[in-house]
PAZAPA-4460 file (N, C-alpha, C; in steps of 0.05 Angstrom, whole numbers, plus 32768, in hexadecimal, padded with zeros to 4 digits):
% residues 349
    n_x    n_y    n_z   ca_x   ca_y   ca_z    c_x    c_y    c_z   seq   type   mol
   8816   86ED   8613   882B   8702   860E   8844   86F5   8626     1      M     A
   8859   86F0   8618   8873   86E8   862C   8882   8700   8622     2      H     A
   888E   8710   8642   889D   872D   8641   88B1   8723   8650     3      I     A
   88CD   8725   8646   88E0   872D   8653   88EF   8748   8657     4      V     A
   88FA   874D   8671   88FE   8767   867A   8919   8769   8689     5      I     A
   8933   8777   8678   8947   877D   868A   8941   878B   869A     6      T     A
   8959   8793   86B4   8957   879F   86C7   893E   87A3   86CF     7      G     A
   892D   878A   86E1   8918   878B   86E5   8914   878F   8705     8      A     A
   892E   8790   870A   892D   8795   872F   8926   87AC   873E     9      T     A
   892F   87C1   8727   8930   87E2   872F   8914   87F1   8733    10      G     A
   8918   8809   8735   8904   8812   873E   88EB   881D   871A    11      N     A
   88F5   8817   8709   88E0   8816   86F1   88D9   87F9   86ED    12      V     A
   88F0   87E2   86F6   88E8   87CB   86ED   88D5   87BE   86F1    13      G     A
   88DC   87C2   871A   88B6   87B1   8722   88A2   87C4   8725    14      T     A
   88A2   87E1   8715   8885   87E7   8712   887F   87D7   86F4    15      S     A
   8892   87CE   86E0   8889   87C3   86C4   887F   87A6   86D1    16      V     A
   888B   87A2   86E4   8883   8788   86E4   8861   877F   86F1    17      I     A
   885F   8794   8702   884A   8791   8713   8834   87A5   86FE    18      E     A
   8840   87B4   86E8   8822   87B3   86D3   8820   879C   86C2    19      A     A
   8833   878E   86B6   8839   877E   86A2   881E   8768   86AF    20      L     A
   8821   876C   86D1   8813   8750   86E3   87FC   8751   86E0    21      A     A
   87EC   876D   86E1   87CF   876E   86DD   87BD   8770   86C3    22      E     A
   87CE   8769   86AE   87CE   8767   8691   87C9   8752   8685    23      D     A
   87AB   874A   867D   87A6   8728   867C   87B4   8724   8665    24      P     A
   87B6   8735   8651   87CB   872D   8639   87E6   8720   8639    25      T     A
   87EB   8724   8657   8808   8720   865F   8806   870B   866B    26      V     A
   8815   86ED   8663   8811   86D8   866F   882A   86D5   867E    27      T     A
   8846   86E1   8679   885C   86DF   868D   886D   86F4   868D    28      S     A
   8881   86EC   869A   8896   8700   8695   88A7   86F4   86A3    29      V     A
   88BE   86FF   869B   88DC   86F3   86A2   88F1   870D   869D    30      L     A
   88F4   870D   86BC   8901   8728   86C3   892E   8723   86C9    31      G     A
   8938   872C   86B8   8953   8728   86B2   8962   873D   86C8    32      L     A
   896A   8738   86D9   8976   8746   86ED   89A4   8733   86F2    33      A     A
   89AF   874C   86FF   89C7   873C   8708   89C9   8734   871F    34      R     A
   89B9   8740   872F   89B0   8731   8755   8992   8726   8748    35      R     A
   898E   870F   8757   8977   870E   8757   8964   8715   8777    36      L     A
   894A   871B   876A   893E   871F   877C   892B   8713   8798    37      P     A
   892A   8712   87A8   8910   870C   87C2   88FC   8711   87B3    38      K     A
   88EE   8725   87B2   88D6   8732   87A6   88C9   8719   878B    39      W     A
   88B2   8717   8794   88A7   8706   8779   8881   8713   8773    40      Q     A
   8885   8710   875B   8873   8726   8752   885F   8714   873D    41      A     A
   8846   870E   873A   8836   86F6   872B   883D   86F8   8714    42      P     A
   8841   86E2   8700   8842   86D6   86E6   886A   86DD   86E4    43      K     A
   8873   86E6   86FF   8890   86F1   86F9   889F   86D7   86FD    44      T     A
   88AE   86D1   86F7   88CC   86C3   86F4   88E7   86CF   86EF    45      Q     A
   88FF   86D0   86FC   8914   86DA   8700   892C   86C8   86F1    46      W     A
   893E   86D5   86E3   8955   86C9   86DD   8978   86DD   86E1    47      A     A
   8985   86D2   86E1   89A1   86E3   86E8   89AB   86E5   86CE    48      Q     A
   89B1   8700   86C8   89BA   870C   86B3   89C8   8720   86B0    49      A     A
   89E3   8726   869D   89E7   8741   86A9   89F1   8746   8685    50      D     A
   89E7   875B   867D   89E4   875E   8666   8A04   876C   8650    51      V     A
   8A17   876F   866A   8A34   8777   865C   8A3B   875D   8652    52      T     A
   8A3C   873D   8661   8A47   8726   865A   8A3C   870D   865E    53      R     A
   8A22   870F   865E   8A18   86F4   865D   89FE   86EE   863E    54      D     A
   8A01   86D4   8637   89F6   86D1   8626   89D1   86CF   862B    55      D     A
   89CE   86E5   8616   89AE   86F5   8623   8997   86E2   860B    56      L     A
   89A6   86DC   85F1   898D   86D4   85DC   897C   86B8   85F0    57      A     A
   8984   86A9   85F7   8980   8692   8603   8963   869C   861A    58      P     A
   8966   86B1   8624   8953   86BA   8633   893F   86CC   8626    59      H     A
   893B   86D0   8613   892D   86DE   85F9   891C   86D2   85E8    60      L     A
   8926   86B6   85E9   8920   86A2   85CC   8902   869E   85E0    61      R     A
   88EF   86A8   85CC   88D5   86A1   85CF   88C2   86B7   85DC    62      G     A
   88CE   86CF   85E2   88C6   86E0   85EE   88B5   86F7   85DC    63      A     A
   889A   8708   85E5   888C   8719   85CA   889A   8732   85CF    64      D     A
   88A7   8738   85E5   88AC   8751   85E8   88C3   8752   85FA    65      A     A
   88D7   8767   85F6   88F2   876D   8604   88EC   8787   860C    66      L     A
   88EC   878C   8629   88F7   879F   8641   890F   87A9   8640    67      V     A
   891A   87BF   8634   8939   87BE   8642   893C   87D8   865F    68      H     A
   893D   87CC   8672   8943   87E6   8682   8957   87E4   8689    69      L     A
   896B   87D1   8688   8984   87C8   8699   8992   87ED   868E    70      A     A
   8999   87F6   86B1   89AC   880D   86AA   89C2   8811   86C1    71      W     A
   89DB   8817   86C3   89EC   8818   86D3   89ED   883A   86DC    72      L     A
   89E4   883D   86F1   89EA   885E   86ED   89FF   885C   8700    73      F     A
   8A12   8855   8712   8A22   8857   8723   8A3B   883D   8709    74      Q     A
   8A54   8846   8705   8A68   885E   871E   8A68   8876   8709    75      P     A
   8A62   8886   870F   8A66   88A7   870A   8A7F   88AD   8704    76      T     A
   8A96   88A1   8715   8AB4   88A0   8713   8AC1   888C   86FC    77      H     A
   8AB0   8880   86F2   8ABA   886A   86DF   8AA4   8874   86C7    78      D     A
   8AA7   887A   86BB   8A93   887E   869D   8AA0   8869   8689    79      P     A
   8AAF   885E   868A   8AB5   8849   8679   8AA0   882F   8686    80      V     A
   8AA0   882B   869F   8A95   880F   86A9   8A74   8817   869E    81      A     A
   8A6E   8837   86A4   8A51   883B   869D   8A46   883A   8681    82      T     A
   8A5F   8843   8670   8A51   8839   8652   8A57   8825   864F    83      W     A
   8A6A   880F   8659   8A6D   87F6   864E   8A55   87E7   8658    84      R     A
   8A45   87E6   866B   8A2C   87DA   867A   8A0E   87EA   866B    85      S     A
   8A0C   8804   8662   89FA   8815   8655   89F5   8811   8632    86      N     A
   8A0E   8813   862E   8A0F   8818   860E   8A1E   8800   8600    87      V     A
   8A2F   87ED   8609   8A35   87D4   85FC   8A24   87C6   8609    88      G     A
   8A15   87C4   862B   89FF   87AF   862D   89E7   87B1   8616    89      G     A
   89DA   87CC   8613   89CA   87CB   8601   89CB   87CC   85ED    90      S     A
   89ED   87CC   85E2   89E8   87C7   85C8   89E2   87A0   85BD    91      I     A
   89EE   8791   85D4   89EE   8772   85E0   89CC   876B   85DE    92      R     A
   89BB   877B   85EE   89A8   8774   85F2   8994   877C   85D8    93      V     A
   899F   878A   85D2   898F   878E   85B4   8996   877C   859E    94      F     A
   89AE   8774   859C   89B9   8762   858B   89A7   8744   8592    95      A     A
   89AC   873E   85A7   899D   871A   85B0   897F   8729   85AE    96      A     A
   896F   8737   85AB   8959   8740   85A4   8955   8734   8589    97      A     A
   8966   873B   8578   895F   8737   8556   8967   8717   8554    98      A     A
   897B   8712   8567   8980   86F6   855E   8968   86E1   8566    99      E     A
   8960   86E3   8582   894A   86D8   8590   8931   86DD   8580   100      A     A
   892D   86F2   856D   8910   86ED   8567   88FD   8703   8570   101      G     A
   88FD   870C   857B   88F0   8722   8599   88E1   873A   8582   102      V     A
   88D1   873A   857D   88B8   874D   8570   88B9   8762   8574   103      R     A
   88BC   8764   858F   88B3   8782   8595   88CC   8792   85B3   104      T     A
   88DF   87A2   85AB   88EB   87B1   85BC   88E9   87C5   85C6   105      L     A
   88E1   87D1   85E2   88DE   87E1   85F6   88F2   87EA   8608   106      V     A
   88FB   87FE   85FC   891F   880C   8607   8917   881E   8617   107      Y     A
   8924   8823   862E   8921   8835   8643   892D   884E   8639   108      A     A
   8924   8868   8628   893C   887F   862C   892E   888B   863E   109      S     A
   8936   88A5   8642   8934   88B6   8650   8932   88D3   864B   110      S     A
   8923   88ED   8651   8929   8908   864E   8944   8911   864A   111      V     A
   8954   8901   865D   8976   8905   865B   8982   8905   863C   112      G     A
   8975   88ED   8632   8978   88EB   860D   897A   8909   85F5   113      A     A
   8961   8912   8607   895F   892B   85F6   8977   8940   85FB   114      Y     A
   897B   894F   85DF   8992   8966   85E6   897C   8981   85F5   115      S     A
   8993   8991   8600   8990   89AF   860C   8970   89B6   8602   116      P     A
   895F   89BC   860E   894E   89C9   8603   8942   89DF   8615   117      G     A
   8921   89DA   8609   8914   89FE   8616   8908   89F2   8635   118      P     A
   890B   8A0B   8645   88F0   8A01   8664   88DB   8A11   8661   119      K     A
   88D5   8A18   864D   88B9   8A2D   864D   88A7   8A28   863C   120      D     A
   88B3   8A08   8629   8896   89FD   8616   88A5   89EA   8614   121      R     A
   8892   89D7   8613   8898   89B5   860D   8898   89B6   85F3   122      P     A
   88B6   8997   85EE   88C0   8993   85D7   88B4   8976   85CF   123      V     A
   88AC   896F   85B5   88A1   8951   85B6   88BD   8941   85AE   124      D     A
   88B6   8929   85AB   88CB   8913   85A0   88DA   8913   8586   125      E     A
   88D2   892D   857C   88E8   8937   856B   88FD   8943   856E   126      S     A
   8900   894E   8582   8915   895B   858D   892D   894A   8595   127      W     A
   8946   8954   858A   8961   894A   8584   8967   8938   859D   128      P     A
   8979   891F   859D   897A   8914   85B9   8999   890A   85B6   129      T     A
   89A9   8921   85C5   89BA   891C   85B5   89D4   8922   85DB   130      H     A
   89BC   891B   85ED   89C8   8924   860D   89D2   893B   8611   131      G     A
   89E5   893B   861C   89F3   8959   8635   8A0A   893B   862D   132      W     A
   8A1E   8946   8618   8A38   893A   8619   8A46   8934   862C   133      P     A
   8A48   8941   8642   8A5B   8942   865C   8A59   8932   8676   134      T     A
   8A39   892E   8678   8A29   8919   8683   8A28   88FE   867E   135      A     A
   8A32   88E6   868A   8A38   88C9   8680   8A1D   88C7   8676   136      G     A
   8A03   88C9   868C   89EB   88BF   8689   89DF   88C6   866E   137      Y     A
   89DD   88DE   8668   89D2   88F0   864C   89E1   88E3   863D   138      T     A
   89FB   88E8   8637   8A0C   88D5   861F   8A00   88B7   861B   139      R     A
   8A03   88A7   862D   89F7   888E   8628   89E7   888A   861A   140      E     A
   89C8   8899   862B   89B3   8893   861E   89AB   88A6   8603   141      K     A
   89BD   88B4   85FE   89B8   88C3   85E8   89C8   88AA   85C9   142      A     A
   89E2   889D   85D1   89F0   888F   85C8   89D9   8877   85BC   143      Y     A
   89D5   886B   85DD   89B5   8858   85CF   89A6   8858   85B2   144      V     A
   8999   8878   85BA   8982   887C   85A4   898F   887E   858F   145      E     A
   89A8   8883   858B   89B9   887D   856C   89C0   8860   8561   146      R     A
   89C3   884D   8578   89C0   8830   8579   89AA   8825   8565   147      V     A
   899A   8832   8577   897C   8828   8573   8974   8831   8557   148      L     A
   8977   8843   854E   8973   8856   852F   8988   8840   8523   149      D     A
   8996   8832   851F   89A6   8828   850A   8995   8802   8515   150      T     A
   8991   87FD   8530   897F   87E5   8532   896B   87E5   8520   151      F     A
   8951   87FE   8523   8939   87FB   8510   8942   87F8   84F5   152      E     A
   8957   880A   84EC   8953   87FC   84D6   8960   87E6   84C5   153      R     A
   8964   87D5   84D6   8973   87C3   84CF   895B   87AC   84D8   154      D     A
   8954   87B2   84EF   8942   879F   84F9   8922   87A1   84F3   155      E     A
   891A   87A4   84DB   88FD   87B4   84D2   88E0   879E   84DE   156      R     A
   88F7   878B   84E5   88D7   8778   84F9   88D5   877C   850F   157      D     A
   88E9   878A   851A   88E8   878A   853D   88D1   87A8   853E   158      I     A
   88BF   87AA   8549   88B2   87C1   8554   88C7   87D2   856C   159      R     A
   88CE   87E4   8565   88D7   87FA   857B   88CC   8808   8589   160      V     A
   88CF   8807   85A8   88C3   8823   85B1   88D1   8824   85C9   161      V     A
   88D4   8844   85CA   88EC   8855   85D3   88DA   8867   85ED   162      R     A
   88DF   8866   8602   88D0   886B   8617   88E8   8883   8626   163      L     A
   88D6   889E   8624   88E9   88B7   862E   88E4   88C1   8647   164      R     A
   88E2   88B4   8660   88DA   88C5   8671   88E4   88D1   868D   165      P     A
   88DC   88E4   8690   88E8   88FA   86AC   88F0   88E6   86BD   166      G     A
   88ED   88EE   86CF   8901   88EB   86E9   88E7   88DE   86ED   167      F     A
   88EF   88BC   86FB   88DA   88A9   870C   88DB   88A4   871D   168      I     A
   88C8   88A6   8738   88CA   88B0   8751   88BC   8892   875C   169      F     A
   88B6   8884   876F   88A2   887D   8779   88AC   8875   8797   170      K     A
   889E   886B   87B2   88A6   8868   87CB   88BB   8855   87CD   171      R     A
   88B0   883D   87BB   88CD   8826   87C3   88E6   882E   87B7   172      E     A
   88E2   8843   87A3   8900   8848   879B   8910   8857   87AA   173      S     A
   890F   8865   87C2   891A   887B   87CC   8934   8874   87D6   174      A     A
   893E   885C   87E5   8953   8856   87EB   896A   8854   87D2   175      A     A
   895B   8848   87C2   8970   8847   87A7   896F   8859   879B   176      E     A
   8964   8873   8796   8970   8887   878C   897A   889C   87A2   177      Q     A
   8977   8897   87B7   8984   88A3   87CB   89A8   88A2   87C8   178      R     A
   89AB   8886   87C6   89C2   887B   87BE   89D1   8884   87A6   179      R     A
   89BF   8880   879B   89CB   8887   877A   89D0   88A4   8775   180      L     A
   89C3   88B8   8782   89CF   88D0   8776   89D1   88DD   878D   181      F     A
   89C2   88E2   87AB   89D3   88F1   87C0   89E2   88E3   87D1   182      A     A
   89E1   88C7   87D6   89FA   88B5   87E5   89F0   88B3   87FB   183      G     A
   8A0A   88AC   8809   89FA   88A6   8828   8A01   88B8   883E   184      P     A
   8A09   88D2   8835   8A07   88EB   8848   89E5   88F8   884F   185      L     A
   89DA   88F0   8835   89B4   88FF   8837   89AF   88EA   884C   186      L     A
   899F   88F9   8864   8990   88F2   8879   8978   88EC   8877   187      L     A
   896C   88D0   8875   8950   88CC   886A   8943   88E0   887D   188      N     A
   8946   88EB   8890   8934   88FD   88A4   892D   891C   8895   189      G     A
   8948   8924   8881   8945   893B   887C   8930   893A   8869   190      L     A
   891E   8925   8856   890D   8929   8843   88ED   8931   8858   191      A     A
   88F8   8935   8875   88D7   893A   8885   88D9   8960   8879   192      R     A
   88BE   8962   887B   88B9   897F   8872   88C0   8991   888E   193      P     A
   88CD   89AE   8883   88DA   89B5   8895   88FB   89BA   889B   194      G     A
   8908   89A3   889E   891C   899E   889A   893B   899F   8887   195      L     A
   892C   89AD   8875   893C   89B1   885B   8933   89D3   885E   196      I     A
   8946   89E2   8861   8937   8A04   885F   892A   8A14   884F   197      P     A
   8941   8A09   883A   8947   8A1A   881F   8944   8A01   8809   198      A     A
   893D   8A0B   87F1   8940   8A00   87D3   8948   8A09   87C2   199      V     A
   8964   8A08   87B5   8967   8A21   87A5   8958   8A28   8788   200      P     A
   894F   8A39   8781   8946   8A43   876D   8956   8A4E   8754   201      D     A
   8965   8A38   8744   8976   8A33   8732   896F   8A3C   8713   202      L     A
   897B   8A4C   8700   8972   8A4D   86EE   8971   8A30   86E1   203      A     A
   8958   8A28   86C7   8959   8A08   86C1   894F   89F7   86D3   204      G     A
   8945   89FF   86F0   894D   89E7   8700   8921   89EC   86F8   205      L     A
   8913   89DA   86D7   8903   89D0   86E0   8904   89AE   86D0   206      R     A
   88FA   89A4   86DE   88F0   898B   86D6   88DB   897B   86D8   207      F     A
   88D4   8960   86CE   88C3   8952   86CB   88C6   893A   86D4   208      Q     A
   88AA   892F   86DE   88B0   8919   86F6   8895   8904   86F0   209      A     A
   88A1   88EA   86F5   887D   88E1   86F9   8888   88BB   870F   210      L     A
   886D   88C1   8710   8870   889D   871F   8879   888E   870F   211      H     A
   8881   8874   8721   888C   885A   8716   8878   884F   8708   212      S     A
   885C   884E   8720   8847   883E   870F   883F   8845   86F9   213      A     A
   8844   8861   86FA   883B   8868   86D8   884D   886C   86C4   214      D     A
   8865   8873   86CC   8876   885E   86B8   8878   883C   86AD   215      A     A
   886C   882E   86C3   886B   8812   86C0   8850   8810   86B2   216      G     A
   8841   8820   86AD   8825   881F   86A3   882A   8822   8686   217      E     A
   883D   883B   867A   884A   8843   8663   8854   8827   8657   218      A     A
   8869   881C   8666   8879   87FF   8657   885F   87EE   8659   219      Y     A
   884F   87E9   8668   8841   87D7   8656   882A   87DA   8643   220      R     A
   8825   87F0   8644   8819   87F8   8620   882B   87FA   860B   221      L     A
   8844   87FF   8610   8853   87FB   85F9   885B   87E4   85F7   222      A     A
   8859   87CD   8602   885B   87B3   8602   8843   87A9   85F1   223      V     A
   8829   87AD   85FC   8817   87A1   85EE   8808   87B0   85DC   224      T     A
   880F   87C7   85D6   8801   87D7   85BD   880C   87DB   85A7   225      R     A
   8808   87DB   858F   8817   87DB   8579   881E   87F6   8571   226      D     A
   882D   8806   857D   883B   881C   857E   885C   8819   8578   227      V     A
   8867   882F   8569   8883   8830   856B   8885   8849   856D   228      R     A
   88AC   8851   8571   88B4   8866   856F   88B4   8873   858E   229      G     A
   88B9   888D   858B   88C3   8891   85AA   88A1   889F   85BC   230      A     A
   88AB   88A3   85D3   888F   88B1   85E3   889C   88BC   85FB   231      F     A
   889D   88D2   85F6   88A1   88E5   8617   888D   88DA   8625   232      N     A
   8894   88D8   8641   8882   88D5   865D   8887   88E6   8674   233      L     A
   887A   88F2   867B   8870   8907   8692   885F   890C   86A3   234      A     A
   885D   8916   86BF   883F   8921   86C1   8840   893B   86CA   235      A     A
   8826   8940   86CA   8826   8962   86D2   882F   8964   86F4   236      D     A
   883A   8976   86FB   8843   8992   86F0   8865   898B   86ED   237      P     A
   8866   899C   86E0   8886   89A5   86D4   8889   89AC   86F3   238      V     A
   88A7   89A2   8705   88B0   89A5   871C   88C3   89BD   8719   239      I     A
   88BC   89D2   872E   88D2   89ED   872B   88D6   89E5   8751   240      D     A
   88EF   89F7   874E   88F5   8A03   8772   88D8   8A08   8782   241      A     A
   88CA   8A12   8770   88B1   8A1A   8781   88A9   8A02   878E   242      E     A
   88AA   89F1   8780   8893   89D9   8788   88A0   89CB   8797   243      Q     A
   88BC   89C7   8787   88CF   89B4   87A8   88C7   89C1   87C1   244      L     A
   88D0   89DC   87BC   88D2   89EB   87DD   88B9   89DF   87E7   245      A     A
   88A7   89E7   87DE   8887   89DC   87E3   8886   89BE   87F8   246      E     A
   8891   89B0   87E6   888B   8997   87F1   889D   898F   8804   247      L     A
   88B2   89A0   8806   88C6   899A   881E   88C5   89AE   8838   248      L     A
   88AD   89BF   8834   88A0   89D7   8840   88BA   89E4   884C   249      G     A
   88CD   89EC   8834   88E0   89FE   8835   88DB   8A21   8824   250      A     A
   88ED   8A2C   881D   88EE   8A3D   880F   88FF   8A3D   87FD   251      R     A
   88F6   8A55   87E6   8912   8A55   87D2   8925   8A65   87D4   252      T     A
   893C   8A5E   87C9   8954   8A76   87CC   895F   8A74   87B7   253      V     A
   8962   8A8B   87A3   8971   8A8F   878B   8988   8A8A   878B   254      T     A
   899B   8A78   877D   89B2   8A6F   8789   89BC   8A75   8762   255      V     A
   89D8   8A7C   8762   89E6   8A7C   874C   89F2   8A5F   8748   256      R     A
   89EC   8A57   8731   89F4   8A3A   872B   8A13   8A30   8728   257      T     A
   8A22   8A49   8724   8A3E   8A3D   8723   8A4C   8A3A   8742   258      A     A
   8A49   8A45   8753   8A4E   8A43   8772   8A47   8A1F   8779   259      P     A
   8A2B   8A21   876B   8A15   8A00   8778   8A26   89F1   8764   260      L     A
   8A2B   89F6   8754   8A3F   89E3   8745   8A55   89D8   8747   261      R     A
   8A64   89E8   8752   8A7F   89EB   8754   8A7D   89DC   8776   262      A     A
   8A6D   89E2   878A   8A71   89D5   87A9   8A63   89B1   8799   263      A     A
   8A52   89AD   8785   8A48   8993   8780   8A5E   8988   8774   264      L     A
   8A72   898F   8761   8A87   8987   8756   8A9E   897F   8767   265      A     A
   8A9E   8990   8780   8AB5   8986   878E   8AB3   896D   87A5   266      T     A
   8A96   896C   87A8   8A86   8952   87B5   8A8B   893E   87AC   267      A     A
   8A7F   8943   878A   8A85   8922   877A   8AA3   8921   877A   268      W     A
   8AB8   8933   8780   8AD3   8926   8772   8ADE   8926   8794   269      Q     A
   8AC9   8922   87A1   8AD4   891A   87BB   8AC9   88FD   87C8   270      L     A
   8AB8   88FB   87BA   8AAA   88E0   87C1   8A95   88DC   87D5   271      H     A
   8A95   88FF   87D8   8A78   88FE   87E4   8A5F   8905   87DD   272      L     A
   8A60   8904   87C4   8A47   8902   87B3   8A42   88F2   87A2   273      L     A
   8A36   88DF   8799   8A31   88C8   8784   8A2F   88D7   8767   274      P     A
   8A19   88F2   8763   8A1C   88F4   8749   8A29   890C   874A   275      A     A
   8A2B   890B   8724   8A46   8921   871C   8A33   8938   871A   276      S     A
   8A41   8953   8715   8A42   896B   870E   8A35   896E   86F8   277      P     A
   8A48   8956   86E3   8A35   8956   86C4   8A19   894A   86C8   278      H     A
   8A0B   893C   86DD   89F7   8938   86D8   89E4   894D   86D5   279      L     A
   89EF   8965   86FB   89E5   897C   86FF   89DF   8990   86E5   280      F     A
   89F2   8991   86D4   89F6   8998   86BA   89DF   8995   86AC   281      D     A
   89DE   8979   86A5   89C3   8976   8695   89AA   8975   8698   282      A     A
   89A5   8973   86B9   8987   8972   86BE   8980   8993   86BE   283      V     A
   899D   89A4   86BF   898D   89BF   86B7   8982   89C9   8697   284      L     A
   898D   89B8   8688   898D   89C5   8672   897C   89AE   8664   285      R     A
   896C   8997   866C   8956   8983   8666   8944   899A   865D   286      L     A
   8933   8999   8646   891F   8998   8639   8903   8991   8652   287      P     A
   88EC   89A4   8646   88D6   8999   864B   88C7   8989   863D   288      I     A
   88C4   896F   8640   88B3   8956   8626   889C   8969   862B   289      M     A
   8889   8966   8610   8871   8966   860A   886C   8940   860B   290      D     A
   8853   8935   8614   8845   891F   8617   8831   891D   8608   291      V     A
   882B   892C   85FA   8808   8927   85E6   8815   890E   85DA   292      T     A
   8829   8906   85CA   8822   88F1   85BD   8825   88CE   85D1   293      R     A
   8832   88D1   85E8   8826   88BC   85F8   8812   88BA   85FE   294      A     A
   87FC   88D6   8604   87E2   88CE   8607   87CC   88CE   85EE   295      R     A
   87D4   88CF   85DE   87BE   88C6   85C2   87D3   88B9   85AD   296      T     A
   87E6   88A9   85B4   87EF   888E   85A1   87EF   887B   85B6   297      E     A
   87F9   8884   85CA   8801   8865   85E3   87EA   8867   85F0   298      L     A
   87D9   887B   85F8   87C5   8873   8609   87CC   887A   8623   299      G     A
   87E1   887E   862C   87EB   8885   864A   87E1   88A3   8651   300      W     A
   87DD   88A0   866A   87D1   88BC   8680   87DA   88B5   869A   301      S     A
   87F2   88B8   86A2   87F4   88B5   86BA   87E2   88BE   86CF   302      P     A
   87DD   88AC   86E5   87CB   88B2   8700   87D3   88BD   8719   303      R     A
   87F7   88C6   8719   8801   88D5   872E   8809   88EE   871C   304      H     A
   8804   8903   872A   881B   891C   871F   8831   8916   872C   305      S     A
   883B   8929   8720   885D   892E   8725   8863   8933   8743   306      A     A
   8853   8943   8746   8859   8943   876B   8855   8926   877F   307      L     A
   8836   891F   876B   8837   8908   8788   884F   88F4   877D   308      D     A
   885F   88F2   8766   8878   88DF   8763   8888   88E8   8783   309      A     A
   8890   88FD   8776   88A3   8906   878F   8899   8901   87A9   310      I     A
   8889   890D   87B5   887F   8907   87C1   887A   88E0   87D1   311      R     A
   8870   88D6   87BF   8877   88BB   87C2   889B   88BD   87CA   312      A     A
   88AA   88C2   87BA   88CC   88C0   87B9   88D5   88CA   87E5   313      F     A
   88C2   88E7   87E1   88C6   88EB   8801   88C5   88D7   8815   314      L     A
   88AD   88D2   880F   889E   88C5   8826   88B2   88A6   882A   315      D     A
   88BF   8895   8817   88C7   8881   8812   88DE   888C   8826   316      G     A
   88F2   889F   8815   8905   88A2   882B   8904   88A7   8845   317      L     A
   88F0   88B2   8850   88E3   88BA   8871   88EB   88A9   8874   318      R     A
   88E1   8885   8864   88C8   8874   8873   88E0   885A   8878   319      Q     A
   88F5   8867   8860   890D   8851   885E   8900   8836   8853   320      G     A
   88E8   883C   883E   88E7   8831   882B   88F5   881B   8815   321      A     A
   88E5   8808   880C   88F7   87FE   87F3   88DF   87E4   87EC   322      G     A
   88F6   87C9   87D6   88E9   87B8   87D5   88FC   87A2   87D7   323      L     A
   88FC   878B   87D8   8911   8773   87D7   891C   8765   87C7   324      D     A
   8923   877C   87B4   8936   8782   879F   894A   878C   87A5   325      T     A
   8968   8775   8798   897F   878C   87A1   8982   879D   87A1   326      P     A
   8975   87AF   8786   897A   87CC   877F   896E   87DA   8799   327      P     A
   8953   87D5   879F   8943   87E7   87AF   8939   87DC   87CE   328      L     A
   8951   87C7   87D7   894C   87CB   87F6   895B   87D9   8802   329      T     A
   8948   87E1   8816   8952   8806   8823   896E   87F4   8830   330      P     A
   8972   87E2   8835   8990   87D4   8849   899F   87C9   8834   331      D     A
   899A   87E0   881F   89BC   87D6   8805   89D5   87DC   8809   332      A     A
   89D1   87F4   881D   89E8   8809   881E   89F9   87FB   8842   333      G     A
   89EA   87E7   8845   89F8   87D9   8864   89F0   87E9   887A   334      G     A
   89FA   87E5   8893   89FD   87EE   88A8   89FE   880E   88AC   335      P     A
   89F8   8820   88B1   89FA   883A   88AB   8A0C   8841   8894   336      W     A
   8A01   8836   8881   8A05   8838   8861   8A22   8834   8860   337      R     A
   8A3A   882D   8871   8A52   8822   886D   8A58   8812   8853   338      L     A
   8A47   8803   8847   8A54   87F6   8831   8A4C   880E   881B   339      R     A
   8A3C   8828   881B   8A3E   8839   880B   8A5B   8849   880F   340      E     A
   8A60   8848   881E   8A7D   885A   8824   8A95   884B   881C   341      F     A
   8A9E   882B   882D   8AAC   8820   8822   8AB0   8816   8803   342      L     A
   8A92   881C   87EE   8A96   8813   87D8   8A9A   8820   87C8   343      T     A
   8AA5   8845   87D5   8AAC   8854   87C6   8A95   886B   87B5   344      G     A
   8A86   8880   87C1   8A76   8893   87B6   8A73   8892   8798   345      I     A
   8A66   8887   878C   8A64   8895   876C   8A80   8888   875C   346      G     A
   8A8B   8877   876E   8AA7   886B   8760   8AA7   884D   8754   347      H     A
   8A92   883F   8768   8A8E   8821   875C   8A70   881B   8763   348      R     A
   8A67   8806   8750   8A4F   8800   8752   8A49   87EA   876E   349      P     A
***
């Protein structure tokens, strides 16, 4: 099998490549990215392509499957830019796949595509996918789900799989995720146990996570097995304030949501924090997902717990870990993280 991956140099893309490299049925992988990496992997070649403007069909001809991971998280202060990349880019990718005759399309959806849901019981893949309307990330994920509904109706010969994971972490993604969501003001050393004194215990602070290697395995299975439709992906346990506090050697403190959100909104408006307060709103409303279908139909079972995934991220943050790809390199922010400050936190990519 020949597999093409968009967004192949990031947190999930590198893990998908590693998983596919171990599969004897996969003969070759083409990784598409806006910026070419120095990192090399077995069976993998690279090509430079931007999903918003380049002709993608030539890269896809002859592919047995396409894994669409490309996604822009920043700039949160320019929702038109993220919409153009995430929604417009996805529409272009899907159209190119149909033009090139690709027979399998695996799309990286997210728990963020789901409408607000319960925290005390899991929901399956039939839960509505309308996102949280004010958060760009969830709004865009939900819209692409509607695009795929139409695509599946019109392109019946293409097998479409949607993977909806929780929060994905690995050691090598720590620097990237710190830049995208916490910004340059977060010191890596604060990830050491005992240096953060307290974790806020907020109403709705329960979420699911998984290790990037387990996400990569799920994509491998989605590519190589004859399955269709949506699959929730998450590892146990569900993470709450108490578990975060234990990981950080901290205590929990009950905090009202409104004052904390106001502080986050002020920091975001002042470009001190890249993650928008609207994403904070969405996270507190995400449902807890039932992963039964992934286990029984996809044959997927995570090797790492959700706590293992977060531990790997924290270890990577402490050690300044990364990978030699443009998104994952720990040096992307420049000396003293000056490039992050100069480009505008949460403002420009």
